[in-house]
ZAKEMI-436729 format. One record per residue: x, y, z of N, C-alpha, C, O in turn; residue number from 1. Coordinates in steps of 0.05 Angstrom, whole numbers, plus 5000, padded with zeros to 4 digits. Example, Ala and Ser with C-alpha at 12.3 -4.5 7.8 and 13.67 -1.06 7.14 Angstrom:
! residues 2
[pt [5264, 4886, 5156], [5246, 4910, 5156], [5264, 4934, 5156], [5285, 4934, 5169], 1] [pt [5257, 4955, 5142], [5273, 4979, 5143], [5258, 5001, 5157], [5268, 5023, 5161], 2] 
***
This chain:
! residues 84
[pt [1382, 0761, 0422], [1381, 0790, 0422], [1362, 0799, 0400], [1369, 0802, 0377], 1] [pt [1337, 0803, 0407], [1317, 0811, 0388], [1323, 0838, 0375], [1327, 0858, 0390], 2] [pt [1322, 0840, 0349], [1325, 0865, 0335], [1297, 0876, 0331], [1279, 0863, 0321], 3] [pt [1293, 0901, 0340], [1267, 0914, 0338], [1266, 0931, 0313], [1245, 0934, 0301], 4] [pt [1289, 0943, 0306], [1289, 0962, 0284], [1317, 0961, 0271], [1337, 0957, 0285], 5] [pt [1319, 0965, 0245], [1344, 0967, 0232], [1343, 0992, 0214], [1327, 0993, 0196], 6] [pt [1360, 1011, 0220], [1359, 1036, 0204], [1387, 1049, 0202], [1402, 1049, 0222], 7] [pt [1394, 1059, 0179], [1419, 1071, 0173], [1443, 1053, 0179], [1465, 1062, 0187], 8] [pt [1439, 1027, 0177], [1460, 1008, 0182], [1463, 1002, 0212], [1482, 0988, 0220], 9] [pt [1445, 1012, 0228], [1446, 1007, 0257], [1424, 0988, 0265], [1402, 0990, 0255], 10] [pt [1430, 0971, 0284], [1411, 0952, 0295], [1402, 0962, 0322], [1418, 0967, 0339], 11] [pt [1376, 0964, 0326], [1364, 0973, 0351], [1353, 0947, 0364], [1335, 0934, 0353], 12] [pt [1364, 0940, 0387], [1358, 0914, 0399], [1360, 0915, 0429], [1368, 0934, 0441], 13] [pt [1351, 0893, 0442], [1354, 0889, 0471], [1361, 0860, 0476], [1359, 0843, 0458], 14] [pt [1369, 0854, 0500], [1377, 0827, 0507], [1362, 0818, 0532], [1355, 0834, 0549], 15] [pt [1356, 0792, 0533], [1339, 0782, 0554], [1350, 0785, 0582], [1335, 0789, 0601], 16] [pt [1376, 0784, 0585], [1387, 0787, 0612], [1385, 0815, 0622], [1392, 0821, 0645], 17] [pt [1377, 0834, 0605], [1373, 0862, 0613], [1344, 0867, 0622], [1338, 0890, 0630], 18] [pt [1327, 0847, 0623], [1299, 0851, 0630], [1295, 0860, 0659], [1274, 0870, 0666], 19] [pt [1316, 0857, 0675], [1314, 0866, 0703], [1320, 0896, 0705], [1317, 0907, 0727], 20] [pt [1328, 0908, 0684], [1334, 0937, 0683], [1309, 0952, 0673], [1291, 0940, 0661], 21] [pt [1308, 0978, 0678], [1286, 0994, 0666], [1287, 0992, 0636], [1307, 0985, 0625], 22] [pt [1265, 0998, 0622], [1264, 0996, 0593], [1286, 1012, 0580], [1292, 1035, 0587], 23] [pt [1299, 0999, 0560], [1321, 1012, 0546], [1325, 0998, 0520], [1314, 0977, 0514], 24] [pt [1342, 1010, 0503], [1348, 0999, 0477], [1378, 1002, 0472], [1391, 1022, 0479], 25] [pt [1390, 0981, 0460], [1418, 0982, 0452], [1418, 0988, 0422], [1400, 0980, 0407], 26] [pt [1439, 1002, 0412], [1442, 1007, 0384], [1470, 1000, 0376], [1489, 1008, 0390], 27] [pt [1473, 0985, 0355], [1500, 0977, 0347], [1503, 0976, 0316], [1483, 0973, 0302], 28] [pt [1528, 0979, 0307], [1533, 0976, 0279], [1544, 0947, 0275], [1543, 0931, 0293], 29] [pt [1554, 0942, 0251], [1563, 0914, 0246], [1593, 0911, 0253], [1605, 0891, 0246], 30] [pt [1604, 0930, 0267], [1633, 0928, 0274], [1637, 0931, 0304], [1638, 0910, 0318], 31] [pt [1640, 0954, 0315], [1647, 0958, 0343], [1632, 0979, 0358], [1634, 0981, 0382], 32] [pt [1616, 0995, 0344], [1601, 1017, 0357], [1576, 1006, 0371], [1562, 0989, 0361], 33] [pt [1572, 1017, 0395], [1548, 1009, 0410], [1540, 1032, 0429], [1558, 1045, 0440], 34] [pt [1515, 1036, 0432], [1506, 1056, 0452], [1480, 1046, 0465], [1468, 1026, 0455], 35] [pt [1472, 1059, 0486], [1448, 1051, 0501], [1432, 1075, 0508], [1442, 1096, 0516], 36] [pt [1405, 1072, 0506], [1387, 1094, 0514], [1365, 1082, 0532], [1354, 1061, 0527], 37] [pt [1360, 1096, 0553], [1337, 1090, 0570], [1312, 1099, 0556], [1313, 1120, 0542], 38] [pt [1290, 1085, 0558], [1264, 1093, 0546], [1247, 1103, 0568], [1233, 1088, 0582], 39] [pt [1246, 1130, 0571], [1231, 1143, 0593], [1217, 1167, 0583], [1227, 1181, 0565], 40] [pt [1194, 1173, 0595], [1179, 1198, 0589], [1175, 1203, 0560], [1178, 1225, 0550], 41] [pt [1169, 1181, 0545], [1164, 1183, 0516], [1187, 1192, 0499], [1183, 1204, 0478], 42] [pt [1212, 1187, 0509], [1235, 1194, 0493], [1259, 1177, 0502], [1259, 1165, 0523], 43] [pt [1279, 1177, 0485], [1304, 1163, 0492], [1322, 1181, 0508], [1326, 1205, 0501], 44] [pt [1333, 1171, 0529], [1352, 1186, 0546], [1379, 1172, 0545], [1382, 1149, 0552], 45] [pt [1399, 1187, 0535], [1425, 1176, 0531], [1437, 1164, 0557], [1435, 1176, 0578], 46] [pt [1448, 1139, 0554], [1460, 1126, 0577], [1489, 1120, 0573], [1505, 1125, 0592], 47] [pt [1498, 1110, 0550], [1525, 1102, 0546], [1532, 1101, 0516], [1514, 1097, 0499], 48] [pt [1558, 1104, 0510], [1567, 1103, 0482], [1595, 1093, 0480], [1612, 1100, 0496], 49] [pt [1600, 1076, 0460], [1626, 1068, 0453], [1629, 1069, 0423], [1618, 1052, 0408], 50] [pt [1642, 1090, 0413], [1649, 1091, 0384], [1632, 1109, 0367], [1642, 1118, 0346], 51] [pt [1608, 1115, 0374], [1591, 1132, 0357], [1600, 1161, 0360], [1608, 1170, 0381], 52] [pt [1599, 1176, 0338], [1606, 1205, 0339], [1582, 1220, 0350], [1560, 1209, 0353], 53] [pt [1587, 1245, 0357], [1565, 1262, 0367], [1542, 1265, 0347], [1519, 1265, 0354], 54] [pt [1550, 1267, 0322], [1529, 1270, 0300], [1513, 1244, 0298], [1489, 1246, 0295], 55] [pt [1526, 1221, 0300], [1512, 1196, 0299], [1493, 1193, 0323], [1471, 1183, 0321], 56] [pt [1503, 1201, 0347], [1486, 1199, 0371], [1461, 1216, 0368], [1439, 1207, 0375], 57] [pt [1464, 1240, 0357], [1440, 1257, 0352], [1420, 1244, 0333], [1396, 1245, 0337], 58] [pt [1431, 1231, 0312], [1414, 1218, 0292], [1400, 1193, 0305], [1377, 1188, 0300], 59] [pt [1415, 1178, 0321], [1404, 1155, 0335], [1382, 1164, 0354], [1360, 1151, 0355], 60] [pt [1387, 1185, 0369], [1367, 1195, 0387], [1341, 1203, 0372], [1319, 1198, 0382], 61] [pt [1344, 1215, 0349], [1321, 1223, 0333], [1305, 1198, 0325], [1281, 1197, 0326], 62] [pt [1319, 1177, 0316], [1306, 1152, 0308], [1291, 1140, 0332], [1268, 1131, 0329], 63] [pt [1304, 1140, 0355], [1291, 1128, 0379], [1266, 1144, 0386], [1245, 1132, 0391], 64] [pt [1268, 1170, 0385], [1245, 1187, 0392], [1222, 1184, 0372], [1199, 1184, 0380], 65] [pt [1229, 1181, 0347], [1208, 1177, 0326], [1195, 1149, 0328], [1173, 1146, 0319], 66] [pt [1209, 1130, 0340], [1199, 1103, 0342], [1196, 1094, 0370], [1197, 1070, 0376], 67] [pt [1192, 1113, 0388], [1191, 1107, 0417], [1171, 1085, 0424], [1177, 1066, 0438], 68] [pt [1146, 1088, 0414], [1125, 1069, 0421], [1132, 1041, 0412], [1129, 1022, 0427], 69] [pt [1143, 1038, 0388], [1151, 1012, 0378], [1172, 0999, 0396], [1170, 0976, 0403], 70] [pt [1193, 1015, 0402], [1215, 1005, 0418], [1206, 0998, 0447], [1213, 0977, 0457], 71] [pt [1191, 1016, 0459], [1182, 1011, 0486], [1163, 0988, 0488], [1165, 0971, 0506], 72] [pt [1144, 0985, 0469], [1126, 0963, 0469], [1140, 0937, 0465], [1134, 0917, 0479], 73] [pt [1160, 0936, 0447], [1175, 0912, 0442], [1190, 0903, 0467], [1191, 0879, 0473], 74] [pt [1202, 0922, 0481], [1217, 0915, 0505], [1198, 0903, 0526], [1204, 0881, 0537], 75] [pt [1175, 0915, 0530], [1156, 0905, 0550], [1144, 0878, 0542], [1141, 0860, 0559], 76] [pt [1138, 0875, 0517], [1128, 0849, 0507], [1148, 0827, 0511], [1141, 0805, 0520], 77] [pt [1172, 0832, 0503], [1193, 0811, 0505], [1199, 0805, 0535], [1203, 0781, 0541], 78] [pt [1200, 0825, 0552], [1209, 0821, 0579], [1186, 0813, 0598], [1191, 0808, 0622], 79] [pt [1161, 0812, 0589], [1139, 0807, 0607], [1141, 0779, 0621], [1129, 0776, 0642], 80] [pt [1154, 0760, 0609], [1156, 0734, 0621], [1180, 0730, 0639], [1183, 0709, 0651], 81] [pt [1196, 0751, 0641], [1221, 0748, 0658], [1216, 0760, 0685], [1203, 0781, 0688], 82] [pt [1227, 0747, 0706], [1225, 0758, 0733], [1242, 0782, 0736], [1264, 0784, 0724], 83] [pt [1233, 0801, 0752], [1248, 0825, 0757], [1256, 0827, 0785], [1270, 0846, 0794], 84] 
***
């Protein structure tokens, strides 16, 4: 599970078995919280959440949007060798 970014105690990452899905990023803390954002149209689009508060989700979305190119490029680079 490659970590692309670590900010505010949250890990922004993806997993290889997800390469058959459209570009996206998972975000998790070191305990139980996890959420997922699709990477589309130069922004993060909320997909799913377990445990994060609304305020945290807004902050996560801001981080994703500020780092969209990094996250999107990392997903495509990592997944380019996987069949879809």
